C-alpha positions in Angstrom: -28.1 0.5 29.6 -25.7 2.9 31.1 -23.4 5.0 28.9 -20.1 3.7 30.3 -20.7 0.0 29.6 -22.2 0.8 26.2 -19.1 2.8 25.2 -16.8 0.0 26.4 -18.6 -2.6 24.6 -18.6 -0.5 21.3 -14.8 0.1 21.8 -14.2 -3.6 22.3 -16.2 -4.2 19.0 -14.1 -1.7 17.0 -10.7 -3.1 18.6 -11.6 -6.6 17.4 -12.2 -5.4 13.9 -8.8 -3.6 13.6 -6.6 -5.4 11.2 -3.3 -6.9 12.4 -1.2 -4.3 10.5 -2.8 -1.5 12.6 -2.4 -3.4 15.8 1.3 -3.8 15.0 1.6 -0.2 14.8 0.3 0.4 18.2 2.6 -2.3 19.4 5.5 -0.7 17.8 4.8 2.8 19.4 4.4 1.3 22.9 7.5 -1.0 22.5 9.6 1.9 21.3 8.6 4.0 24.1 9.3 1.3 26.6 12.6 0.2 25.2 13.7 3.9 25.2 13.0 4.2 29.0 9.6 6.0 29.1 6.1 4.7 29.9 3.7 3.6 27.4 0.8 5.8 26.4 -2.6 5.2 27.7 -6.2 5.5 26.5 -7.8 4.6 23.2 -6.3 1.6 21.7 -2.9 2.0 23.4 -4.2 -0.1 26.3 -4.5 -3.0 24.1 -0.9 -3.2 23.1 0.1 -5.9 25.6 -2.6 -8.1 24.4 -1.9 -7.4 20.8 1.9 -8.0 21.2 1.1 -11.7 21.9 -0.7 -12.1 18.5 1.2 -14.4 16.1 2.5 -13.9 12.6 4.5 -16.1 10.2 7.8 -14.8 11.7 6.9 -14.4 15.3 4.5 -12.6 17.5 3.9 -8.8 17.2 5.7 -8.0 20.3 9.0 -9.6 19.2 8.7 -8.0 15.8 8.2 -4.6 17.4 11.3 -5.1 19.4 13.2 -6.1 16.1 11.9 -3.0 14.5 13.2 -0.7 17.3 16.6 -2.3 17.1 16.7 -1.7 13.3 15.5 2.0 13.8 18.1 2.5 16.5 21.0 1.1 14.5 20.0 3.1 11.4 21.1 6.4 12.9 18.0 8.2 11.7 16.6 8.7 15.1 17.7 10.2 18.5 16.7 8.7 21.9 14.4 11.7 22.3 12.6 10.6 19.1 12.0 7.2 20.5 10.8 8.6 23.8 8.2 10.8 22.0 6.8 8.0 19.8 3.1 8.1 19.2 0.6 7.1 16.6 -0.4 9.6 14.0 -3.9 10.6 14.8 -5.1 13.0 12.0 -7.1 10.4 10.3 -8.0 9.9 6.6 -7.3 13.0 4.4 -8.3 14.0 0.9 -5.5 13.4 -1.6 -4.5 16.4 -3.5 -7.6 18.0 -2.3 -9.8 15.7 -4.4 -12.2 12.9 -3.8 -13.1 11.1 -0.4 -10.6 11.0 2.4 -8.1 8.1 2.2 -5.5 6.5 4.4 -2.5 8.7 4.8 1.2 7.4 4.5 2.3 8.2 8.1 1.4 5.5 10.5 3.4 6.8 13.6 5.6 9.7 14.6 8.9 9.4 16.4 9.6 12.9 17.8 8.6 14.9 14.8 9.6 12.3 12.1 6.8 10.7 10.3 7.1 6.9 9.8 5.4 4.3 7.6 5.5 1.0 9.4 5.6 -2.3 7.4 5.3 -5.8 8.7 8.0 -8.3 7.6 7.7 -10.2 4.4 5.8 -9.3 1.2 3.9 -5.9 1.5 2.6 -3.1 -0.5 3.9 0.4 -1.2 0.4 1.5 -2.1 -3.1 0.3 -2.6 -6.2 2.1 -3.8 -9.1 2.1 -6.3 -8.0 2.0 -9.9 -9.3 5.4 -10.4 -7.1 7.1 -7.9 -4.0 6.6 -10.2 -5.5 9.4 -12.2 -5.1 11.9 -9.2 -1.9 10.4 -8.1 -0.2 10.8 -11.5 -1.6 14.2 -11.8 -0.1 15.2 -8.4 3.4 13.7 -9.2 3.6 15.5 -12.6 2.5 18.9 -11.1 5.1 18.5 -8.2 7.8 17.3 -10.6 7.3 20.1 -13.1 7.7 22.6 -10.3 11.3 21.2 -9.6 12.5 21.2 -13.3 14.6 24.2 -14.0 14.6 23.5 -17.8 11.4 24.8 -19.3 11.8 22.7 -22.4 12.2 19.5 -20.3 9.2 20.5 -18.2 7.1 21.2 -21.1 8.0 17.9 -22.7 7.2 16.0 -19.5 3.8 17.7 -19.4 3.1 16.9 -23.0 4.0 13.3 -22.5 1.5 13.1 -19.5 -1.3 14.7 -21.6 -0.7 12.4 -24.5 -0.7 9.3 -22.3 -3.5 10.1 -19.8 -6.0 11.3 -22.5 -9.6 11.8 -21.6 -10.4 8.4 -23.4 -7.9 6.6 -21.1 -8.9 8.4 -18.0 -12.7 7.6 -18.8 -11.8 3.9 -19.4 -10.0 3.8 -16.0 -13.0 5.4 -14.2 -15.3 3.1 -15.8 -13.4 0.0 -14.9 -13.1 1.4 -11.3 -16.9 1.6 -10.9 -17.6 -1.8 -12.5 -18.5 -4.7 -10.2 -17.5 -8.3 -10.8 -18.6 -11.7 -9.5 -15.8 -14.4 -9.1 -16.0 -18.1 -9.5 -14.5 -18.5 -6.0 -17.3 -16.3 -4.6 -20.0 -18.7 -6.2 -18.2 -21.7 -4.9 -18.2 -20.3 -1.4 -21.9 -19.7 -1.6 -22.5 -23.4 -2.8 -20.3 -24.6 0.2 -22.4 -22.5 2.7 -25.5 -24.1 1.3 -24.2 -27.7 1.4 -22.4 -27.2 4.9 -24.8 -24.8 6.7 -23.5 -23.1 10.0 -26.2 -23.2 12.6 -25.3 -19.9 13.9 -25.5 -18.3 10.4 -28.9 -16.9 9.6 -28.2 -15.8 6.1 -30.4 -17.6 3.6 -27.9 -18.6 0.9 -30.3 -20.6 -1.2 -32.2 -17.3 -1.8 -29.0 -15.7 -2.9 -28.3 -18.5 -5.4 -31.8 -18.4 -6.8 -31.5 -14.6 -7.4 -28.3 -15.1 -9.2 -30.1 -17.6 -11.5 -33.2 -15.5 -11.8 -31.1 -12.6 -13.1 -29.3 -14.9 -15.5 -26.0 -14.2 -13.8 -25.1 -18.0 -13.4 -26.6 -20.9 -15.2 -28.0 -24.1 -13.7 -24.6 -25.5 -13.4 -23.5 -22.5 -11.3 -21.2 -21.2 -14.0 -21.2 -17.4 -14.4 -22.8 -16.3 -17.7 -23.2 -12.8 -17.4 -20.0 -11.4 -19.4 -19.8 -7.9 -17.9 -19.4 -9.6 -14.4 -16.4 -11.7 -15.3 -13.1 -10.3 -14.3 -10.4 -9.9 -16.9 -7.6 -7.5 -15.8 -5.6 -7.7 -19.0 -7.0 -4.6 -20.8 -7.1 -2.2 -18.0 -3.7 -3.2 -16.9 -2.2 -2.8 -20.1 -3.8 0.7 -20.5 -2.4 1.8 -17.0 1.0 0.3 -17.7 1.4 2.1 -21.1 0.3 5.3 -19.7 2.7 5.1 -16.9 5.5 4.1 -19.1 4.8 6.9 -21.6 4.6 9.5 -18.9 7.3 8.5 -16.4 9.7 5.7 -17.8 10.4 7.4 -21.1 11.2 10.6 -19.4 13.5 9.3 -16.8 11.0 10.3 -14.1 10.0 6.9 -12.9 11.5 7.4 -9.4 9.2 10.5 -9.0 6.2 8.1 -9.1 7.9 5.5 -6.8 8.5 8.1 -4.2 5.1 9.2 -4.2 3.7 5.7 -3.8 5.9 5.3 -0.6 5.6 8.8 0.9 2.5 10.6 -0.5 4.7 13.8 -0.4 3.1 15.4 -3.4 -0.7 14.5 -2.8 -0.4 15.3 1.0 1.9 18.3 0.7 -0.4 20.7 2.3 -1.3 18.4 5.3 1.4 18.4 8.0 2.2 15.0 9.2 0.4 12.9 6.5 3.5 12.2 4.3 6.0 9.7 5.4 9.7 10.5 5.7 11.0 7.0 6.8 9.9 3.4 6.2 10.6 0.9 9.0 10.0 -2.8 9.3 11.6 -5.4 11.7 14.0 -6.1 8.8 14.9 -2.7 7.3 15.0 1.0 7.9 14.8 3.5 5.0 15.0 7.2 4.5 12.4 7.8 1.8 14.0 11.3 1.0 17.2 9.6 0.0 17.7 9.3 -3.8 19.5 6.0 -3.6 16.7 4.5 -1.5 14.1 5.5 -4.0 16.2 4.0 -6.8 16.2 0.8 -4.9 12.6 0.6 -4.6 12.1 1.4 -8.2 13.7 -1.9 -8.8 11.6 -3.8 -6.2 8.1 -2.4 -6.7 5.7 -4.1 -9.2 2.2 -3.1 -10.1 -0.9 -5.4 -10.4 -4.5 -5.2 -10.7 -6.6 -7.4 -8.2 -10.0 -7.7 -6.8 -11.4 -6.4 -3.5 -14.4 -8.1 -2.2 -17.4 -7.2 -0.1 -19.0 -4.8 -2.6 -22.4 -4.7 -4.0 -23.1 -6.2 -7.4 -25.3 -3.2 -8.4 -28.1 -5.8 -9.2 -31.1 -5.2 -7.2 -32.2 -8.8 -6.9 -29.1 -10.0 -5.5 -28.1 -6.9 -3.4 -31.5 -6.8 -1.6 -30.6 -10.2 0.0 -26.9 -9.7 0.4 -24.8 -6.7 -0.3 -21.3 -8.2 -0.3 -21.5 -10.6 -3.3 -19.6 -8.4 -5.7 -15.9 -7.2 -6.0 -14.3 -4.1 -7.5 -10.8 -3.9 -8.9 -7.9 -2.2 -6.9 -4.4 -1.1 -8.0 -1.7 -2.6 -5.8 2.0 -1.8 -5.9 3.7 -4.8 -4.4 7.0 -5.0 -2.6 8.0 -8.8 -2.7 10.7 -9.8 -0.2 12.7 -11.6 -2.8 12.6 -8.5 -5.2 13.7 -6.1 -2.3 16.5 -8.5 -1.3 17.6 -8.8 -4.8 17.7 -5.0 -5.1 19.6 -4.7 -1.8 22.1 -7.3 -3.0 22.6 -5.6 -6.3 23.0 -2.2 -4.7 25.6 -3.5 -2.2 27.8 -4.5 -5.2 27.9 -0.8 -6.3 27.4 1.4 -3.2 30.6 2.5 -1.2 31.2 1.1 2.2 31.1 4.7 3.5 27.5 5.1 2.3 25.7 1.7 2.9 22.0 1.3 2.6 20.2 0.5 5.8 19.7 -3.1 6.6 22.8 -4.2 4.7 25.6 -5.3 7.0 28.7 -6.2 5.1 30.0 -4.0 2.5 33.6 -4.4 2.9 34.5 -5.9 -0.5 32.6 -3.6 -2.6 33.6 -0.9 -4.9 33.2 2.9 -4.3 30.7 5.2 -5.8 33.6 7.3 -7.0 34.9 4.4 -9.1 31.6 3.1 -10.6 29.0 5.6 -9.8 25.4 5.2 -9.1 24.5 5.6 -12.8 25.2 1.9 -13.4 22.6 0.9 -10.9 20.3 3.5 -12.2 20.6 2.0 -15.7 19.8 -1.5 -14.5 16.9 -0.4 -12.5 15.3 1.3 -15.5 15.9 -1.6 -17.7 14.2 -3.9 -15.3 11.3 -1.4 -14.6 10.9 -1.2 -18.5 10.7 -5.0 -18.8 8.3 -5.2 -15.9 5.9 -2.6 -17.4 6.0 -4.2 -20.9 5.1 -7.6 -19.5 
C-alpha cells in the first residue's frame, strides 16, 4: 500500500474518533475566522470543519452554535477584530500538571490572537474532570500559588496548616487507593447479558466466555449478581473524605474561590507552560473573563463536585482481562456546571451588580441596585453559604 492512501485512511479513522466537543472547537475557530472576514485555516482537522458544522446537538447543529458563540464573544467586548481574524486551535497538546504525573488535557482549547479560550458547548458542562488522585496535585498547586499572594505571614501560615491537617498522608493514601481501584457495575453485566441474548452478527467478541470467566472468578453468581464486594461501587466514603478535606482547607479559610478559579483556568498548575491556562470561557450562551473576581465568585455558586465512574478499564483480574480488557471502571472526580445552577447564579448576581458593571450574558440590569449601595460582599456571603451547604451534603 502506498504511504499517502495509508496516511489518509489513518487520519479518517482518527477524525471519526474525535468527540463532538473537540469537533465543535474546530468549527468555532473556523467560523470565527470566516465571520471576521478572513479565510478558514487548512490542513489537519481544519479541513473537516464544514462537515462537522452540520452535526446535530440538542440545541441545533455545531455550525449555528459556533455562530452564536462568535456573536456572544463579539458583544462581550473582550476581543478585537484582530483577535478574531487570528483565531486558531491551541496545538501544544497534553502537558504535565504542576510538573507531576502523566500529561493531561490543558485548559486552553483555542486562541483568539494571543488570548487563551476555554470553549464549552451549551447546556450542562464541566469545569474540570480528572482521576480522583489528581485532586492531591491540584489542591497542592492552588495552596502554593495562594500562599505566594498572601501578604500576611500569619494568614499564610494558618492556610498552610489547614491544608496539611486536612490532606494528611492517611487521606492522600485513601484517595490514591480509591483511584487505583477497579469496579464492575450492574449495568455493565446487564449489557453483557443483552449482547449474549441479542447477538450482533458483525461482533466477533465471545461474550459467553466473559460471563463464564466472571462466574469462575466468583465475581458474579449464577443469577448474574455481583458478589465480589471490592468490585462494587460506593462513592459515599471517598466523596465524604474529599469534601471534608476541601472544606477544611479552602472554605473555612475563605479561599474557596482560589480552587474554583483553578478548576476553570489551570493558572496555578500550568503557570510555567505558556498558552496552557485559559483566560476566557466562551459558549454559545455566555462569555466570561476568568481573571475577573466577580466571575469566579459567580462560578463558586454554580459548580458542584461529584464522584462518578469512567468505563473501558481493566478489572485487574487476569481471567477476565485476558478475554476482554474493558469490563472495569475507575472513579473520576467531576466538577459540574449545571445550566440551572449557572442561570440561578446569574440571576442572583444581577440583583446586586451595578448596571455599569454587568456580567457577560446578562442583558437587562436597568432596575438593579449599585455596587456602591450594596457591595459585592452580600453576594459573596450567599455564595459561601450555599457552597458550605453543598459540601456538607
